[in-house]
PyMOL Python script that loads the backbone (N, CA, C, O; Angstrom):
from pymol import cmd

cmd.read_pdbstr("""\
ATOM      1  N   MET A   1     -18.971  23.525 -70.247  1.00  0.00           N
ATOM      2  CA  MET A   1     -19.679  23.037 -69.024  1.00  0.00           C
ATOM      3  C   MET A   1     -20.566  24.694 -68.807  1.00  0.00           C
ATOM      4  O   MET A   1     -20.266  25.854 -69.091  1.00  0.00           O
ATOM      5  N   THR A   2     -21.222  24.332 -68.453  1.00  0.00           N
ATOM      6  CA  THR A   2     -21.910  25.791 -67.615  1.00  0.00           C
ATOM      7  C   THR A   2     -22.386  26.125 -66.506  1.00  0.00           C
ATOM      8  O   THR A   2     -23.195  25.451 -65.868  1.00  0.00           O
ATOM      9  N   VAL A   3     -21.975  27.086 -66.209  1.00  0.00           N
ATOM     10  CA  VAL A   3     -22.032  27.522 -64.604  1.00  0.00           C
ATOM     11  C   VAL A   3     -23.118  28.597 -64.526  1.00  0.00           C
ATOM     12  O   VAL A   3     -22.992  29.402 -65.449  1.00  0.00           O
ATOM     13  N   ALA A   4     -24.081  28.844 -63.764  1.00  0.00           N
ATOM     14  CA  ALA A   4     -24.925  30.254 -63.571  1.00  0.00           C
ATOM     15  C   ALA A   4     -23.852  31.074 -63.022  1.00  0.00           C
ATOM     16  O   ALA A   4     -23.004  30.922 -62.144  1.00  0.00           O
ATOM     17  N   PRO A   5     -24.194  32.043 -63.880  1.00  0.00           N
ATOM     18  CA  PRO A   5     -23.548  33.332 -63.926  1.00  0.00           C
ATOM     19  C   PRO A   5     -23.671  34.216 -62.335  1.00  0.00           C
ATOM     20  O   PRO A   5     -22.863  35.097 -62.040  1.00  0.00           O
ATOM     21  N   GLU A   6     -24.771  33.813 -61.458  1.00  0.00           N
ATOM     22  CA  GLU A   6     -24.812  34.301 -60.264  1.00  0.00           C
ATOM     23  C   GLU A   6     -24.200  33.893 -59.354  1.00  0.00           C
ATOM     24  O   GLU A   6     -23.695  34.496 -58.408  1.00  0.00           O
ATOM     25  N   LEU A   7     -24.232  32.302 -59.735  1.00  0.00           N
ATOM     26  CA  LEU A   7     -22.946  31.206 -58.770  1.00  0.00           C
ATOM     27  C   LEU A   7     -21.746  31.447 -59.123  1.00  0.00           C
ATOM     28  O   LEU A   7     -20.842  31.174 -58.333  1.00  0.00           O
ATOM     29  N   CYS A   8     -21.481  31.962 -60.278  1.00  0.00           N
ATOM     30  CA  CYS A   8     -19.892  31.978 -60.593  1.00  0.00           C
ATOM     31  C   CYS A   8     -19.693  33.465 -59.871  1.00  0.00           C
ATOM     32  O   CYS A   8     -18.752  33.407 -59.080  1.00  0.00           O
ATOM     33  N   GLU A   9     -20.327  34.814 -59.919  1.00  0.00           N
ATOM     34  CA  GLU A   9     -19.939  35.688 -59.012  1.00  0.00           C
ATOM     35  C   GLU A   9     -19.858  35.275 -57.754  1.00  0.00           C
ATOM     36  O   GLU A   9     -18.831  35.428 -57.092  1.00  0.00           O
ATOM     37  N   GLN A  10     -21.130  34.607 -57.212  1.00  0.00           N
ATOM     38  CA  GLN A  10     -20.716  34.436 -55.699  1.00  0.00           C
ATOM     39  C   GLN A  10     -19.517  33.671 -55.490  1.00  0.00           C
ATOM     40  O   GLN A  10     -18.724  34.086 -54.645  1.00  0.00           O
ATOM     41  N   ALA A  11     -19.339  32.942 -55.930  1.00  0.00           N
ATOM     42  CA  ALA A  11     -17.759  31.819 -55.947  1.00  0.00           C
ATOM     43  C   ALA A  11     -16.551  33.091 -55.955  1.00  0.00           C
ATOM     44  O   ALA A  11     -15.969  33.536 -54.966  1.00  0.00           O
ATOM     45  N   ARG A  12     -16.392  33.481 -57.280  1.00  0.00           N
ATOM     46  CA  ARG A  12     -15.294  34.737 -57.161  1.00  0.00           C
ATOM     47  C   ARG A  12     -15.632  35.545 -55.869  1.00  0.00           C
ATOM     48  O   ARG A  12     -14.699  35.554 -55.066  1.00  0.00           O
ATOM     49  N   ARG A  13     -16.626  36.150 -55.525  1.00  0.00           N
ATOM     50  CA  ARG A  13     -16.212  36.879 -54.311  1.00  0.00           C
ATOM     51  C   ARG A  13     -15.945  36.344 -53.021  1.00  0.00           C
ATOM     52  O   ARG A  13     -15.289  36.983 -52.198  1.00  0.00           O
ATOM     53  N   ALA A  14     -16.559  34.847 -52.712  1.00  0.00           N
ATOM     54  CA  ALA A  14     -16.125  33.875 -51.620  1.00  0.00           C
ATOM     55  C   ALA A  14     -14.591  33.499 -51.966  1.00  0.00           C
ATOM     56  O   ALA A  14     -14.032  32.664 -51.255  1.00  0.00           O
ATOM     57  N   LYS A  15     -14.096  33.926 -52.736  1.00  0.00           N
ATOM     58  CA  LYS A  15     -12.955  33.391 -53.311  1.00  0.00           C
ATOM     59  C   LYS A  15     -12.508  31.805 -53.322  1.00  0.00           C
ATOM     60  O   LYS A  15     -11.391  31.327 -53.127  1.00  0.00           O
ATOM     61  N   LEU A  16     -13.455  31.309 -53.547  1.00  0.00           N
ATOM     62  CA  LEU A  16     -13.534  29.587 -53.933  1.00  0.00           C
ATOM     63  C   LEU A  16     -12.938  29.298 -55.129  1.00  0.00           C
ATOM     64  O   LEU A  16     -12.983  29.898 -56.203  1.00  0.00           O
ATOM     65  N   ASN A  17     -12.185  27.961 -54.687  1.00  0.00           N
ATOM     66  CA  ASN A  17     -11.363  27.837 -56.194  1.00  0.00           C
ATOM     67  C   ASN A  17     -12.016  26.871 -56.688  1.00  0.00           C
ATOM     68  O   ASN A  17     -11.837  25.720 -56.289  1.00  0.00           O
ATOM     69  N   LEU A  18     -12.945  27.202 -57.707  1.00  0.00           N
ATOM     70  CA  LEU A  18     -13.941  26.183 -58.691  1.00  0.00           C
ATOM     71  C   LEU A  18     -13.189  25.213 -59.195  1.00  0.00           C
ATOM     72  O   LEU A  18     -13.909  24.221 -59.080  1.00  0.00           O
ATOM     73  N   SER A  19     -12.050  24.832 -59.751  1.00  0.00           N
ATOM     74  CA  SER A  19     -11.351  24.240 -60.480  1.00  0.00           C
ATOM     75  C   SER A  19     -10.731  22.716 -59.121  1.00  0.00           C
ATOM     76  O   SER A  19     -10.417  21.549 -59.356  1.00  0.00           O
ATOM     77  N   ALA A  20     -10.790  23.489 -57.800  1.00  0.00           N
ATOM     78  CA  ALA A  20     -10.898  22.372 -57.046  1.00  0.00           C
ATOM     79  C   ALA A  20     -11.997  21.481 -56.296  1.00  0.00           C
ATOM     80  O   ALA A  20     -11.883  20.332 -55.868  1.00  0.00           O
ATOM     81  N   ILE A  21     -13.213  22.442 -56.259  1.00  0.00           N
ATOM     82  CA  ILE A  21     -14.297  21.857 -55.821  1.00  0.00           C
ATOM     83  C   ILE A  21     -14.775  21.008 -57.086  1.00  0.00           C
ATOM     84  O   ILE A  21     -15.536  20.071 -56.843  1.00  0.00           O
ATOM     85  N   LEU A  22     -14.497  21.182 -58.080  1.00  0.00           N
ATOM     86  CA  LEU A  22     -14.950  20.265 -59.236  1.00  0.00           C
ATOM     87  C   LEU A  22     -14.583  19.204 -59.431  1.00  0.00           C
ATOM     88  O   LEU A  22     -15.199  18.257 -59.920  1.00  0.00           O
ATOM     89  N   THR A  23     -13.163  19.293 -58.932  1.00  0.00           N
ATOM     90  CA  THR A  23     -12.210  18.146 -59.000  1.00  0.00           C
ATOM     91  C   THR A  23     -12.889  17.179 -58.038  1.00  0.00           C
ATOM     92  O   THR A  23     -13.314  16.048 -58.278  1.00  0.00           O
ATOM     93  N   CYS A  24     -12.903  18.007 -56.664  1.00  0.00           N
ATOM     94  CA  CYS A  24     -13.302  16.887 -55.586  1.00  0.00           C
ATOM     95  C   CYS A  24     -14.894  16.486 -56.158  1.00  0.00           C
ATOM     96  O   CYS A  24     -15.292  15.324 -56.074  1.00  0.00           O
ATOM     97  N   ALA A  25     -15.542  17.315 -56.602  1.00  0.00           N
ATOM     98  CA  ALA A  25     -17.064  16.613 -56.642  1.00  0.00           C
ATOM     99  C   ALA A  25     -16.655  15.515 -57.610  1.00  0.00           C
ATOM    100  O   ALA A  25     -16.679  14.375 -57.147  1.00  0.00           O
ATOM    101  N   LEU A  26     -16.313  15.654 -58.772  1.00  0.00           N
ATOM    102  CA  LEU A  26     -16.140  14.819 -59.513  1.00  0.00           C
ATOM    103  C   LEU A  26     -15.487  13.477 -59.357  1.00  0.00           C
ATOM    104  O   LEU A  26     -15.699  12.489 -60.061  1.00  0.00           O
ATOM    105  N   GLN A  27     -14.684  13.571 -58.366  1.00  0.00           N
ATOM    106  CA  GLN A  27     -14.006  12.225 -57.587  1.00  0.00           C
ATOM    107  C   GLN A  27     -14.524  11.567 -56.601  1.00  0.00           C
ATOM    108  O   GLN A  27     -14.229  10.547 -55.980  1.00  0.00           O
ATOM    109  N   ALA A  28     -15.586  12.557 -56.562  1.00  0.00           N
ATOM    110  CA  ALA A  28     -16.949  11.972 -55.045  1.00  0.00           C
ATOM    111  C   ALA A  28     -17.872  11.145 -56.084  1.00  0.00           C
ATOM    112  O   ALA A  28     -18.184   9.966 -55.920  1.00  0.00           O
ATOM    113  N   GLU A  29     -18.239  11.907 -57.122  1.00  0.00           N
ATOM    114  CA  GLU A  29     -19.120  11.022 -57.765  1.00  0.00           C
ATOM    115  C   GLU A  29     -18.928   9.709 -58.787  1.00  0.00           C
ATOM    116  O   GLU A  29     -19.746   8.828 -59.052  1.00  0.00           O
ATOM    117  N   LEU A  30     -17.429   9.907 -59.310  1.00  0.00           N
ATOM    118  CA  LEU A  30     -17.464   8.673 -59.776  1.00  0.00           C
ATOM    119  C   LEU A  30     -16.862   7.582 -59.067  1.00  0.00           C
ATOM    120  O   LEU A  30     -16.873   6.468 -59.591  1.00  0.00           O
ATOM    121  N   LYS A  31     -16.201   7.803 -57.647  1.00  0.00           N
ATOM    122  CA  LYS A  31     -16.240   6.448 -56.501  1.00  0.00           C
ATOM    123  C   LYS A  31     -17.526   6.522 -56.193  1.00  0.00           C
ATOM    124  O   LYS A  31     -17.378   5.390 -55.734  1.00  0.00           O
ATOM    125  N   ARG A  32     -18.663   6.756 -55.996  1.00  0.00           N
ATOM    126  CA  ARG A  32     -20.220   6.608 -56.139  1.00  0.00           C
ATOM    127  C   ARG A  32     -20.634   5.731 -57.266  1.00  0.00           C
ATOM    128  O   ARG A  32     -21.352   4.737 -57.158  1.00  0.00           O
ATOM    129  N   LEU A  33     -20.148   6.165 -58.277  1.00  0.00           N
ATOM    130  CA  LEU A  33     -20.686   5.474 -59.389  1.00  0.00           C
ATOM    131  C   LEU A  33     -20.299   4.389 -59.415  1.00  0.00           C
ATOM    132  O   LEU A  33     -21.077   3.441 -59.521  1.00  0.00           O
ATOM    133  N   GLU A  34     -18.600   4.204 -59.298  1.00  0.00           N
ATOM    134  CA  GLU A  34     -17.890   2.752 -59.276  1.00  0.00           C
ATOM    135  C   GLU A  34     -18.726   1.976 -58.199  1.00  0.00           C
ATOM    136  O   GLU A  34     -19.242   0.886 -58.445  1.00  0.00           O
ATOM    137  N   ALA A  35     -18.850   2.789 -56.650  1.00  0.00           N
ATOM    138  CA  ALA A  35     -19.182   1.790 -55.595  1.00  0.00           C
ATOM    139  C   ALA A  35     -20.522   1.045 -56.552  1.00  0.00           C
ATOM    140  O   ALA A  35     -20.434  -0.128 -56.915  1.00  0.00           O
ATOM    141  N   GLN A  36     -21.610   1.819 -56.847  1.00  0.00           N
ATOM    142  CA  GLN A  36     -22.888   1.496 -57.155  1.00  0.00           C
ATOM    143  C   GLN A  36     -22.762  -0.154 -58.252  1.00  0.00           C
ATOM    144  O   GLN A  36     -23.246  -1.280 -58.140  1.00  0.00           O
ATOM    145  N   LYS A  37     -21.869   0.507 -59.234  1.00  0.00           N
ATOM    146  CA  LYS A  37     -21.895  -0.677 -60.312  1.00  0.00           C
ATOM    147  C   LYS A  37     -21.152  -1.742 -59.839  1.00  0.00           C
ATOM    148  O   LYS A  37     -21.563  -2.827 -60.249  1.00  0.00           O
ATOM    149  N   TRP A  38     -19.635  -1.808 -58.686  1.00  0.00           N
ATOM    150  CA  TRP A  38     -19.498  -2.816 -58.241  1.00  0.00           C
ATOM    151  C   TRP A  38     -20.617  -3.436 -57.757  1.00  0.00           C
ATOM    152  O   TRP A  38     -20.800  -4.511 -58.327  1.00  0.00           O
ATOM    153  N   LYS A  39     -21.672  -3.100 -56.686  1.00  0.00           N
ATOM    154  CA  LYS A  39     -22.636  -3.385 -56.011  1.00  0.00           C
ATOM    155  C   LYS A  39     -23.597  -4.294 -56.973  1.00  0.00           C
ATOM    156  O   LYS A  39     -23.768  -5.501 -56.802  1.00  0.00           O
ATOM    157  N   ASN A  40     -24.061  -3.690 -57.780  1.00  0.00           N
ATOM    158  CA  ASN A  40     -24.812  -4.133 -59.180  1.00  0.00           C
ATOM    159  C   ASN A  40     -24.281  -5.508 -59.596  1.00  0.00           C
ATOM    160  O   ASN A  40     -24.922  -6.558 -59.624  1.00  0.00           O
ATOM    161  N   GLU A  41     -22.963  -5.310 -59.923  1.00  0.00           N
ATOM    162  CA  GLU A  41     -21.991  -6.503 -60.688  1.00  0.00           C
ATOM    163  C   GLU A  41     -22.222  -7.852 -59.709  1.00  0.00           C
ATOM    164  O   GLU A  41     -22.186  -9.001 -60.149  1.00  0.00           O
ATOM    165  N   ASN A  42     -22.481  -7.480 -58.204  1.00  0.00           N
ATOM    166  CA  ASN A  42     -22.017  -8.590 -57.213  1.00  0.00           C
ATOM    167  C   ASN A  42     -23.436  -8.789 -56.384  1.00  0.00           C
ATOM    168  O   ASN A  42     -23.362  -9.336 -55.284  1.00  0.00           O
ATOM    169  N   ILE A  43     -24.340  -8.490 -56.730  1.00  0.00           N
ATOM    170  CA  ILE A  43     -25.668  -8.446 -55.513  1.00  0.00           C
ATOM    171  C   ILE A  43     -26.475  -9.980 -55.974  1.00  0.00           C
ATOM    172  O   ILE A  43     -27.285 -10.518 -55.219  1.00  0.00           O
ATOM    173  N   GLU A  44     -26.072 -10.590 -57.418  1.00  0.00           N
ATOM    174  CA  GLU A  44     -26.333 -12.182 -56.728  1.00  0.00           C
ATOM    175  C   GLU A  44     -25.307 -12.905 -56.126  1.00  0.00           C
ATOM    176  O   GLU A  44     -25.651 -13.883 -55.462  1.00  0.00           O
ATOM    177  N   GLY A  45     -24.654 -12.758 -56.173  1.00  0.00           N
ATOM    178  CA  GLY A  45     -23.495 -13.320 -55.258  1.00  0.00           C
ATOM    179  C   GLY A  45     -23.804 -13.060 -53.871  1.00  0.00           C
ATOM    180  O   GLY A  45     -23.892 -13.898 -52.974  1.00  0.00           O
ATOM    181  N   PHE A  46     -23.998 -11.498 -53.770  1.00  0.00           N
ATOM    182  CA  PHE A  46     -24.660 -11.524 -52.131  1.00  0.00           C
ATOM    183  C   PHE A  46     -25.703 -12.326 -51.838  1.00  0.00           C
ATOM    184  O   PHE A  46     -25.739 -12.940 -50.772  1.00  0.00           O
ATOM    185  N   ASN A  47     -26.604 -12.404 -52.692  1.00  0.00           N
ATOM    186  CA  ASN A  47     -28.087 -12.830 -52.388  1.00  0.00           C
ATOM    187  C   ASN A  47     -27.955 -14.200 -52.137  1.00  0.00           C
ATOM    188  O   ASN A  47     -28.398 -14.609 -51.063  1.00  0.00           O
ATOM    189  N   GLN A  48     -27.372 -15.087 -53.004  1.00  0.00           N
ATOM    190  CA  GLN A  48     -26.807 -16.568 -52.696  1.00  0.00           C
ATOM    191  C   GLN A  48     -26.221 -16.499 -51.584  1.00  0.00           C
ATOM    192  O   GLN A  48     -26.773 -17.136 -50.686  1.00  0.00           O
ATOM    193  N   LEU A  49     -25.123 -15.849 -51.268  1.00  0.00           N
ATOM    194  CA  LEU A  49     -24.760 -15.951 -50.256  1.00  0.00           C
ATOM    195  C   LEU A  49     -25.319 -15.793 -48.474  1.00  0.00           C
ATOM    196  O   LEU A  49     -24.886 -16.172 -47.386  1.00  0.00           O
ATOM    197  N   ASN A  50     -26.321 -15.134 -48.888  1.00  0.00           N
ATOM    198  CA  ASN A  50     -27.645 -14.748 -47.906  1.00  0.00           C
ATOM    199  C   ASN A  50     -28.668 -15.857 -47.530  1.00  0.00           C
ATOM    200  O   ASN A  50     -29.162 -16.140 -46.439  1.00  0.00           O
ATOM    201  N   ARG A  51     -28.879 -16.534 -49.073  1.00  0.00           N
ATOM    202  CA  ARG A  51     -29.249 -17.593 -49.043  1.00  0.00           C
ATOM    203  C   ARG A  51     -28.864 -18.779 -48.244  1.00  0.00           C
ATOM    204  O   ARG A  51     -29.492 -19.153 -47.253  1.00  0.00           O
ATOM    205  N   ASN A  52     -27.960 -19.269 -48.648  1.00  0.00           N
ATOM    206  CA  ASN A  52     -26.833 -20.086 -48.074  1.00  0.00           C
ATOM    207  C   ASN A  52     -26.794 -20.121 -46.393  1.00  0.00           C
ATOM    208  O   ASN A  52     -26.884 -21.099 -45.651  1.00  0.00           O
ATOM    209  N   ASN A  53     -26.644 -18.842 -46.094  1.00  0.00           N
ATOM    210  CA  ASN A  53     -26.391 -18.485 -44.463  1.00  0.00           C
ATOM    211  C   ASN A  53     -27.707 -18.859 -43.786  1.00  0.00           C
ATOM    212  O   ASN A  53     -27.781 -19.622 -42.822  1.00  0.00           O
ATOM    213  N   GLU A  54     -28.651 -18.304 -44.326  1.00  0.00           N
ATOM    214  CA  GLU A  54     -29.973 -18.714 -44.166  1.00  0.00           C
ATOM    215  C   GLU A  54     -30.425 -20.265 -43.724  1.00  0.00           C
ATOM    216  O   GLU A  54     -30.990 -20.710 -42.725  1.00  0.00           O
ATOM    217  N   GLU A  55     -29.944 -20.827 -44.857  1.00  0.00           N
ATOM    218  CA  GLU A  55     -30.527 -22.048 -44.968  1.00  0.00           C
ATOM    219  C   GLU A  55     -29.330 -23.145 -44.169  1.00  0.00           C
ATOM    220  O   GLU A  55     -29.765 -24.169 -43.642  1.00  0.00           O
ATOM    221  N   TYR A  56     -28.086 -22.896 -44.136  1.00  0.00           N
ATOM    222  CA  TYR A  56     -26.812 -23.707 -43.494  1.00  0.00           C
ATOM    223  C   TYR A  56     -26.007 -22.869 -42.340  1.00  0.00           C
ATOM    224  O   TYR A  56     -24.940 -23.289 -41.894  1.00  0.00           O
ATOM    225  N   GLY A  57     -26.586 -21.693 -41.910  1.00  0.00           N
ATOM    226  CA  GLY A  57     -26.015 -21.013 -40.912  1.00  0.00           C
ATOM    227  C   GLY A  57     -24.538 -20.572 -41.345  1.00  0.00           C
ATOM    228  O   GLY A  57     -24.061 -20.712 -42.471  1.00  0.00           O
ATOM    229  N   LEU A  58     -23.988 -20.080 -40.368  1.00  0.00           N
ATOM    230  CA  LEU A  58     -22.305 -19.506 -40.896  1.00  0.00           C
ATOM    231  C   LEU A  58     -21.508 -20.890 -40.538  1.00  0.00           C
ATOM    232  O   LEU A  58     -21.669 -22.035 -40.116  1.00  0.00           O
ATOM    233  N   LEU A  59     -20.703 -20.124 -40.929  1.00  0.00           N
ATOM    234  CA  LEU A  59     -19.706 -21.840 -40.749  1.00  0.00           C
ATOM    235  C   LEU A  59     -18.808 -21.074 -39.263  1.00  0.00           C
ATOM    236  O   LEU A  59     -18.039 -21.899 -38.770  1.00  0.00           O
ATOM    237  N   SER A  60     -18.802 -20.219 -38.806  1.00  0.00           N
ATOM    238  CA  SER A  60     -18.447 -19.733 -37.164  1.00  0.00           C
ATOM    239  C   SER A  60     -19.789 -20.057 -36.370  1.00  0.00           C
ATOM    240  O   SER A  60     -19.612 -20.006 -35.153  1.00  0.00           O
ATOM    241  N   ASP A  61     -20.835 -20.315 -36.681  1.00  0.00           N
ATOM    242  CA  ASP A  61     -21.988 -20.668 -35.566  1.00  0.00           C
ATOM    243  C   ASP A  61     -21.108 -21.244 -34.694  1.00  0.00           C
ATOM    244  O   ASP A  61     -20.714 -20.558 -33.751  1.00  0.00           O
ATOM    245  N   LYS A  62     -20.741 -22.312 -34.814  1.00  0.00           N
ATOM    246  CA  LYS A  62     -20.329 -23.517 -33.553  1.00  0.00           C
ATOM    247  C   LYS A  62     -19.211 -23.245 -32.872  1.00  0.00           C
ATOM    248  O   LYS A  62     -18.531 -24.080 -32.274  1.00  0.00           O
ATOM    249  N   TYR A  63     -18.963 -21.872 -32.963  1.00  0.00           N
ATOM    250  CA  TYR A  63     -17.905 -21.454 -32.122  1.00  0.00           C
ATOM    251  C   TYR A  63     -18.523 -20.030 -31.476  1.00  0.00           C
ATOM    252  O   TYR A  63     -17.802 -19.086 -31.153  1.00  0.00           O
ATOM    253  N   LYS A  64     -19.600 -20.041 -31.381  1.00  0.00           N
ATOM    254  CA  LYS A  64     -20.211 -18.851 -30.730  1.00  0.00           C
ATOM    255  C   LYS A  64     -20.427 -19.360 -28.737  1.00  0.00           C
ATOM    256  O   LYS A  64     -20.548 -20.521 -28.347  1.00  0.00           O
ATOM    257  N   VAL A  65     -20.418 -18.407 -28.047  1.00  0.00           N
ATOM    258  CA  VAL A  65     -20.158 -18.724 -26.800  1.00  0.00           C
ATOM    259  C   VAL A  65     -21.350 -18.076 -26.318  1.00  0.00           C
ATOM    260  O   VAL A  65     -21.520 -18.258 -25.112  1.00  0.00           O
ATOM    261  N   PHE A  66     -22.579 -17.098 -27.113  1.00  0.00           N
ATOM    262  CA  PHE A  66     -23.589 -16.763 -26.207  1.00  0.00           C
ATOM    263  C   PHE A  66     -24.753 -17.293 -26.715  1.00  0.00           C
ATOM    264  O   PHE A  66     -25.815 -17.146 -26.109  1.00  0.00           O
TER     265      PHE A  66
END
""", "prot")
cmd.dss("prot")
cmd.show_as("cartoon", "prot")
cmd.util.cbc("prot")
cmd.orient("prot")
């Protein structure tokens, strides 16, 4: 892993915990990637559900009071 020397120095002066920051950033990015992967894997199912809802309406439509 490479970090620009000037950034490293600024972080040291600010007494930042680089390990904690990197850990949090990696966790957030991995979570984002996993969510994107899940969305990509399920997009066709969502599209089909939307088409069904457009064609047949929602199952709860008959219970609407407004």
